[in-house]
ZAMAR-924435 format. One record per residue: x, y negated, z of N, C-alpha, C in turn; residue in three letters. Coordinates in steps of 0.2 Angstrom, whole numbers, plus 5000, padded with zeros to 4 digits. Atoms other than C-alpha are relative to their C-alpha. Example, Ala and Ser with C-alpha at 12.3 -4.5 7.8 and 13.67 -1.06 7.14 Angstrom:
<sites>
{{5004 5006 5000} {5062 5022 5039} {5004 4994 5000} Ala}
{{4996 5006 4999} {5068 5005 5036} {4996 4995 5003} Ser}
</sites>
This chain:
<sites>
{{4993 4998 4998} {4944 5014 5194} {5005 4995 4998} Met}
{{4995 5005 5002} {4953 5000 5186} {5002 4995 5006} Ala}
{{4998 5004 4994} {4952 4990 5202} {5006 5003 5004} Glu}
{{4995 4997 4996} {4964 5003 5210} {5007 5000 4997} Leu}
{{4993 5001 5004} {4978 4999 5197} {5004 4996 5005} Val}
{{4996 5004 4996} {4992 4994 5208} {5000 5001 5007} Gly}
{{5001 4998 4993} {4986 5001 5224} {5004 5006 5001} Val}
{{4995 4994 4999} {4999 5013 5232} {5000 5002 5007} Ala}
{{5000 4998 4994} {5001 5023 5247} {5004 4995 5005} Glu}
{{4997 5005 4996} {5006 5012 5262} {4997 4993 5000} Gly}
{{5002 5007 5000} {4997 4996 5256} {4995 4999 5005} Asp}
{{5004 5002 4995} {4987 4987 5268} {4994 4996 4997} Leu}
{{5006 5003 5003} {4969 4982 5263} {4995 4997 5006} Leu}
{{5005 5003 4995} {4955 4972 5272} {4994 5004 4999} Lys}
{{5007 4997 4999} {4939 4980 5278} {4995 4995 5002} Val}
{{5006 5005 4999} {4923 4969 5277} {4994 5003 4999} Glu}
{{5007 4999 5001} {4905 4971 5279} {4997 4995 4996} Tyr}
{{5003 5005 5004} {4896 4962 5265} {4993 5002 4998} Arg}
{{5007 4999 5001} {4878 4961 5262} {4997 4998 4992} Ser}
{{5002 5002 5007} {4878 4954 5244} {5004 5003 4995} Asp}
{{5007 4999 5002} {4873 4961 5232} {4996 5006 5003} Pro}
{{5004 4995 4996} {4869 4976 5243} {5005 5002 5006} Ser}
{{4996 4999 4994} {4875 4981 5260} {5005 5005 4999} Pro}
{{4994 4995 5001} {4892 4990 5260} {5006 4998 5005} Thr}
{{4993 5002 4997} {4908 4991 5270} {5005 5001 4995} Val}
{{4996 5000 5006} {4920 4987 5257} {5008 5000 5002} Gly}
{{4993 5000 4999} {4939 4988 5255} {5003 4995 4995} Val}
{{4998 5005 5005} {4948 4973 5247} {5007 4998 5001} Phe}
{{4993 5002 5000} {4965 4967 5243} {5001 4994 5004} Arg}
{{4998 5007 4996} {4973 4953 5254} {5004 4996 4996} Met}
{{4996 5004 5004} {4979 4939 5244} {5005 4995 5004} Leu}
{{4996 5005 4996} {4992 4926 5248} {4996 4995 5004} Ala}
{{5003 5004 4996} {4988 4915 5262} {4994 5003 5004} Gly}
{{5005 4996 4996} {4977 4928 5270} {4993 5000 4997} Gly}
{{5006 5000 5003} {4963 4926 5258} {4998 5007 4997} Val}
{{5003 4994 5002} {4952 4941 5254} {4998 5000 4993} Thr}
{{5002 5000 5007} {4950 4946 5236} {4992 5000 4999} Ser}
{{5007 4999 5000} {4932 4944 5230} {4998 5007 4996} Pro}
{{5001 4993 5003} {4934 4961 5220} {5001 5005 5005} Thr}
{{4999 4994 4996} {4930 4976 5230} {5003 5006 4997} Gln}
{{4997 4995 5002} {4941 4990 5228} {4996 5007 5000} Leu}
{{5004 4994 4999} {4930 5003 5235} {4996 4999 5006} Gly}
{{5004 5000 4994} {4918 5007 5250} {5002 5006 5004} Ala}
{{4999 4994 4996} {4920 5017 5265} {4994 5004 5001} Leu}
{{5006 4996 5000} {4909 5032 5266} {5000 5005 5006} Ser}
{{5000 4996 4995} {4914 5041 5282} {5000 4996 5007} Glu}
{{5000 5003 4993} {4910 5037 5301} {4997 4993 5000} Arg}
{{5003 5007 5000} {4900 5021 5296} {4996 4998 5006} Leu}
{{5004 5001 4994} {4889 5023 5311} {5004 4997 5006} Gly}
{{4996 5002 4995} {4903 5021 5322} {5004 4993 4999} Glu}
{{4996 5006 5002} {4912 5007 5312} {4996 4994 5000} Leu}
{{5005 5006 5001} {4897 4995 5309} {5000 4996 5006} Leu}
{{5000 5004 4994} {4895 4989 5327} {5007 4997 5001} Pro}
{{4993 5002 4999} {4914 4987 5328} {5002 4994 4996} Cys}
{{4998 5005 5004} {4915 4976 5313} {4997 4993 5002} Leu}
{{5003 5006 4998} {4904 4963 5321} {5004 4997 5005} Lys}
{{4996 5003 4994} {4917 4961 5335} {5007 4999 4998} Gln}
{{4993 5000 5002} {4934 4964 5327} {5001 5000 4992} Leu}
{{4998 5000 5006} {4943 4962 5311} {5003 5007 4999} Asp}
{{4997 4993 5001} {4949 4979 5303} {5004 5000 4993} Phe}
{{4996 4999 5006} {4962 4984 5290} {5000 5007 4998} Val}
{{5000 4993 5002} {4964 5000 5280} {5007 5001 4997} Ala}
{{4994 4998 5003} {4981 5008 5276} {4999 5006 4995} Thr}
{{5001 4995 5005} {4981 5018 5260} {5004 5006 5002} Val}
{{4996 4994 4998} {4986 5036 5264} {5001 5004 4993} Asp}
{{4999 4996 5006} {4983 5044 5247} {4996 4997 4994} Lys}
{{5004 5003 5006} {4978 5038 5229} {5001 5006 4995} Val}
{{5001 4995 5005} {4972 5052 5217} {4995 4999 4995} Asp}
{{5005 5003 5004} {4963 5044 5203} {4995 4996 5004} Gly}
{{5005 5004 4996} {4947 5037 5210} {4999 5003 5007} Gly}
{{5000 4998 4993} {4949 5047 5226} {5005 4997 5004} Asp}
{{4995 5003 4996} {4958 5036 5238} {4998 5000 5007} Thr}
{{5001 4999 4993} {4960 5040 5256} {5003 4994 5004} Arg}
{{4997 5006 4996} {4963 5026 5269} {4999 5002 5008} Val}
{{5001 5000 4993} {4965 5025 5288} {4998 4993 5002} Thr}
{{5003 5007 4998} {4955 5011 5296} {5002 4999 5007} Val}
{{4998 5002 4993} {4961 5002 5312} {4998 4993 5001} Arg}
{{5001 5008 4998} {4958 4985 5321} {5006 4997 4997} Pro}
{{4994 5004 5003} {4969 4972 5313} {5004 4997 5005} Ala}
</sites>
């Protein structure tokens, strides 16, 4: 949960598929210069079957809708 410190409603995050150390669709901060943070804030858990094929073709971002402790909700859309 320490990774979520400073994340607020309305923030724009990067959505990426990463296979290392294990396959996951993670959400990451975007740093200056368009660089993606190496520290994963969390992972998407809903509608992954629909999202995975799309991630191979398009870049996606997540807008933070709600932060309630460790329960953070985002809306995912193409970048």
